[in-house]
C-alpha positions in Angstrom: 65.0 131.3 140.2 62.0 131.0 137.9 63.5 133.7 135.7 66.8 131.8 135.5 65.0 128.6 134.4 63.0 130.4 131.8 66.1 132.1 130.4 68.0 128.8 130.2 65.0 127.1 128.5 64.7 130.0 126.0 68.5 129.8 125.2 68.5 126.1 124.8 65.3 126.1 122.7 66.8 128.7 120.3 69.9 126.7 119.5 70.4 126.1 115.8 70.6 122.5 114.6 73.7 121.8 112.5 72.4 120.3 109.2 75.9 120.3 107.6 76.7 116.8 106.5 79.9 115.5 107.9 82.6 114.4 105.3 83.9 110.9 105.1 87.6 110.4 106.0 88.3 109.7 102.3 86.6 113.0 101.3 88.5 114.9 104.0 91.7 113.5 102.7 90.8 114.4 99.1 90.2 118.0 100.2 93.6 118.0 101.9 95.3 116.8 98.7 94.0 119.6 96.5 97.0 121.8 95.5 100.5 121.4 94.1 102.9 119.1 95.9 106.7 119.1 95.2 108.5 115.7 95.2 111.1 116.8 97.8 112.7 113.4 98.2 112.4 110.2 96.3 113.9 106.8 97.1 114.0 104.0 94.4 114.9 100.4 94.4 114.8 97.7 91.7 116.7 94.6 90.6 118.4 94.5 87.2 120.1 91.4 85.8 123.1 91.1 88.2 121.4 92.3 91.3 119.5 95.0 93.2 120.2 98.7 93.2 118.7 101.6 95.0 119.2 105.3 95.4 117.7 108.6 96.3 116.8 111.8 94.3 115.7 115.2 95.6 113.5 117.8 93.9 112.2 115.2 91.5 109.2 117.0 90.2 105.6 117.7 91.3 102.0 116.4 91.4 99.1 118.9 91.2 95.7 117.7 92.3 92.6 119.7 91.3 89.0 119.0 92.5 86.8 121.5 90.6 84.8 120.8 88.6 86.2 117.2 88.4 89.2 115.5 90.0 92.1 116.2 87.6 95.8 115.7 88.1 99.0 116.9 86.4 102.3 115.3 87.3 105.9 115.3 86.2 108.2 113.1 88.3 111.7 112.2 87.1 115.0 111.0 88.3 118.1 109.3 86.8 119.0 106.1 88.7 122.6 105.4 89.7 123.7 101.9 89.1 126.4 100.0 90.9 129.8 99.9 89.1 129.3 96.2 88.4 126.5 97.1 86.0 128.1 98.5 82.9 125.2 99.9 80.9 123.6 103.3 81.6 119.9 103.7 82.4 117.8 106.5 81.0 115.9 108.9 83.2 112.8 107.3 84.8 109.9 109.7 84.2 106.2 109.8 85.0 104.7 112.6 83.1 101.1 113.1 82.3 97.7 114.4 83.2 94.5 112.6 83.9 92.1 112.0 86.8 92.5 110.8 90.4 90.5 109.0 93.0 91.4 108.2 96.6 90.5 106.3 99.7 91.9 107.0 103.1 95.1 105.1 102.4 95.5 105.1 98.5 95.6 107.5 95.6 95.0 106.2 92.1 96.0 108.3 89.1 94.7 107.4 85.6 96.3 109.4 82.8 94.8 110.2 79.4 96.4 107.1 77.9 94.8 104.9 80.6 98.1 104.3 82.4 97.3 103.7 86.1 99.5 104.5 89.0 98.4 103.4 92.5 100.0 105.0 95.5 99.9 103.7 99.0 99.7 106.5 101.5 102.4 106.1 104.2 101.9 109.5 105.8 99.1 111.9 105.4 99.9 115.4 106.8 98.5 118.9 106.0 101.8 120.0 104.4 103.6 116.7 103.9 102.6 113.4 102.3 104.6 110.2 102.0 103.6 107.9 99.1 104.8 104.5 97.8 104.2 102.9 94.4 105.7 100.5 91.9 106.3 101.7 88.3 107.5 99.7 85.3 110.7 101.0 83.7 111.2 99.8 80.1 115.0 99.4 79.7 114.7 98.1 76.1 116.6 95.1 74.9 119.4 95.3 77.4 117.3 95.5 80.5 113.7 94.6 79.6 110.8 95.7 81.8 111.8 96.3 85.4 109.5 97.0 88.3 110.9 100.0 90.3 109.6 100.7 93.8 109.3 104.5 94.5 108.8 106.1 97.9 108.2 109.8 97.8 108.0 112.6 100.3 105.8 115.4 99.0 105.8 119.0 100.4 103.0 121.4 99.7 104.1 124.2 97.4 
């Protein structure tokens, strides 16, 4: 019995202490984001002159997050909106194209490109191989349309 107590004490006394700092939830999420994500599905909605319109696009581009040595991002997201027949003028392709830096919290990702354009995404779903993000971008439709806020909801899949 004494031998059993001594062996147990020896084993417990030799246990290593884990000095590894635990990561914050935001840092854990940042690590999960690193890599290239395809925009598998994209839903858009906006209101132009005569009323609202909405639609979907698939395979609408990519976002690539890097974390070493700094947090950099490259992205190219594009789609051509479909308008209702009651709207007689065509819209150009809506495109977010650039490179820059990124920061995140547990429920947001903010991209700042090299021209200081800022895109803030709300995280709707945070999975290992799938992300769902929502943002509002401004589409410049020129003289006919003006500047139009367009809500985008994207489902990303890890490449």
